[in-house]
C-alpha positions in Angstrom: 41.2 52.5 33.2 37.4 52.3 31.3 38.3 48.8 30.0 39.1 47.5 33.5 36.4 48.9 34.8 34.3 47.3 32.7 36.2 44.3 33.2 35.3 44.5 36.3 31.0 45.7 36.0 30.7 42.6 33.4 32.9 40.2 36.4 30.0 41.6 38.6 27.2 41.5 36.4 28.2 37.7 35.9 29.1 37.2 40.0 25.5 38.3 40.4 23.9 35.9 37.9 26.0 33.3 38.9 24.5 34.2 42.3 21.2 34.5 41.4 21.0 30.9 39.0 22.5 29.1 42.6 20.4 30.6 44.4 17.1 29.9 42.8 18.2 26.1 42.1 19.1 26.2 46.1 15.5 27.1 46.4 13.9 24.6 44.1 15.6 22.4 45.2 14.8 22.9 49.2 10.9 22.8 47.7 11.8 19.2 46.0 12.9 17.7 48.7 10.1 19.0 51.0 7.6 18.0 49.2 9.4 14.7 48.7 9.8 14.2 52.2 6.2 15.0 52.4 5.3 12.5 50.1 7.2 9.9 51.5 5.9 10.7 55.0 1.7 10.4 53.2 2.8 6.9 52.0 4.3 5.8 54.9 1.6 7.0 57.0 -0.6 5.1 54.0 1.4 1.7 54.0 1.0 2.1 57.6 -2.9 2.3 58.0 -3.1 -0.3 55.3 -1.0 -3.1 57.2 -3.0 -2.2 60.0 -6.4 -3.1 58.0 -4.7 -5.9 56.7 -4.2 -7.2 60.1 -7.2 -6.4 61.8 -9.4 -8.2 58.6 -6.6 -11.0 58.8 -7.8 -11.1 62.6 -11.2 -11.4 61.5 -10.9 -13.9 59.5 -9.0 -16.0 61.5 -12.2 -15.1 64.4 -14.7 -16.4 61.4 -12.4 -19.5 60.9 -12.5 -20.5 64.7 -16.1 -20.0 64.8 -16.9 -22.1 61.8 -14.8 -25.1 62.8 -16.1 -24.7 66.1 -19.9 -24.7 64.5 -18.3 -27.6 62.5 -17.1 -29.8 65.4 -20.4 -29.3 67.2 -22.4 -30.2 63.8 -20.3 -33.1 63.8 -20.9 -34.1 67.5 -24.9 -33.5 67.1 -24.9 -35.7 64.0 -22.7 -38.5 66.6 -24.8 -38.1 69.3 -28.4 -38.8 66.5 -26.5 -41.7 64.8 -26.1 -43.3 67.8 -29.3 -42.3 69.7 -31.0 -44.0 65.4 -28.3 -46.8 65.8 -29.8 -48.0 69.8 -33.8 -47.2 69.0 -33.0 -49.9 66.2 -31.6 -52.2 68.5 -34.4 -51.5 71.2 -36.9 -52.6 68.4 
């Protein structure tokens, strides 16, 4: 009788330890999963913000390039007009 009670107590103790270890592992796994999901969400938000900033910078760059091209074309036209006026003046003189 004593041996069977001792065996039963040992089995119960083993089951309790196994349950505590299982609960601990599950808790750690849940905590790690939560932390990784939060980290992923933060990194995705940061990536989206970086993409938005890059898009804004690209639009500003494109706008600046467009303005520079317009200024260059305007300068070319002015140069051609001045050149024509100079030629016309020289022909008159």
